[in-house]
C-alpha positions in Angstrom: 53.2 -85.7 74.2 51.5 -88.9 73.2 54.7 -90.8 73.9 54.4 -89.7 77.6 51.0 -91.2 78.0 52.1 -94.6 76.6 55.5 -94.9 78.3 55.3 -97.5 81.0 58.4 -96.1 82.7 56.7 -92.9 83.8 56.3 -92.5 87.5 52.9 -91.3 88.9 52.9 -88.4 91.4 50.3 -87.0 93.7 51.7 -83.7 95.1 50.1 -80.3 95.2 50.4 -76.8 96.5 47.8 -74.0 96.6 47.4 -70.3 97.1 44.2 -68.2 97.1 42.3 -70.6 94.8 45.2 -71.5 92.5 46.3 -75.1 92.7 49.4 -76.7 91.2 49.3 -80.5 91.1 52.0 -82.9 89.9 50.5 -85.9 88.0 53.7 -87.8 86.9 57.3 -87.6 85.8 59.3 -89.4 83.1 63.0 -89.6 82.5 64.2 -89.3 78.9 67.7 -89.0 77.5 69.1 -85.8 78.9 65.9 -84.4 80.4 62.8 -85.0 82.5 59.1 -84.5 81.5 56.8 -83.4 84.3 53.0 -83.7 83.8 51.2 -81.1 85.9 47.7 -79.6 86.3 46.9 -76.0 87.2 43.4 -75.5 88.7 41.6 -72.2 89.1 39.1 -72.3 91.9 38.4 -68.5 91.8 35.8 -66.5 90.0 38.3 -64.8 87.7 40.5 -66.0 84.9 44.3 -65.8 85.3 47.4 -66.1 83.1 50.5 -68.1 83.9 53.5 -65.9 83.7 56.2 -68.4 84.4 56.5 -72.2 84.9 60.0 -73.3 85.5 62.3 -75.8 87.3 64.9 -74.6 89.8 67.7 -76.2 91.8 68.9 -74.0 94.6 69.3 -70.6 93.1 69.9 -72.0 89.6 67.1 -72.0 87.0 67.3 -75.2 85.0 67.0 -75.1 81.3 63.3 -75.8 80.7 60.4 -75.5 78.3 56.7 -75.4 79.3 54.1 -76.9 77.1 51.1 -75.3 78.7 48.2 -73.0 77.9 48.8 -69.7 79.6 45.1 -68.9 80.3 43.3 -70.7 83.1 39.7 -69.7 83.1 37.7 -69.3 86.3 36.5 -72.7 87.6 38.6 -74.7 85.1 41.9 -76.5 85.0 44.7 -76.9 82.5 47.0 -79.9 82.1 50.4 -79.6 80.5 54.1 -80.5 80.6 57.3 -79.0 81.8 60.5 -80.4 80.1 63.7 -79.7 82.0 67.4 -80.6 82.2 68.5 -82.6 85.3 70.1 -80.6 88.1 73.8 -80.6 88.5 75.2 -82.8 91.3 71.8 -84.5 91.8 70.4 -81.5 93.8 66.8 -81.2 94.7 64.3 -79.6 92.2 61.7 -77.0 92.9 58.9 -76.3 90.4 57.8 -72.7 90.4 54.6 -71.3 88.9 53.9 -67.6 88.8 50.7 -65.8 87.9 50.9 -62.9 85.5 49.3 -59.7 86.9 46.2 -60.2 89.1 47.2 -61.1 92.6 50.7 -62.1 91.5 50.4 -65.5 93.2 53.4 -67.7 93.2 53.5 -71.4 94.0 56.7 -73.4 94.6 56.6 -77.2 95.1 59.5 -79.6 95.6 59.8 -82.4 93.1 61.2 -85.6 94.5 62.7 -87.3 91.4 62.3 -91.1 91.8 65.1 -91.9 89.3 
């Protein structure tokens, strides 16, 4: 994802959602030919490790074709930064990014992504 870091067309974001010590933060988004690249950070402010079960883009009830480039383990007191690549929604609908914890407390975060393009 080195190209993402050097691309001057990327758009910086500063949005976040949290639940019981798990924080999802959007850092930026970039539009490429046929898909978007979202850079995000997941922070663990708890005393226990957790695993990411699912990280996806949705539009309404539709799950958009996507691929997460993210480490699934987030150790206690640490954060992980990664990318979510996803296809644009049909008809320009709004996008929700959904993050689910595997096991543990089963926390689920959902955050709207306002695409600036």
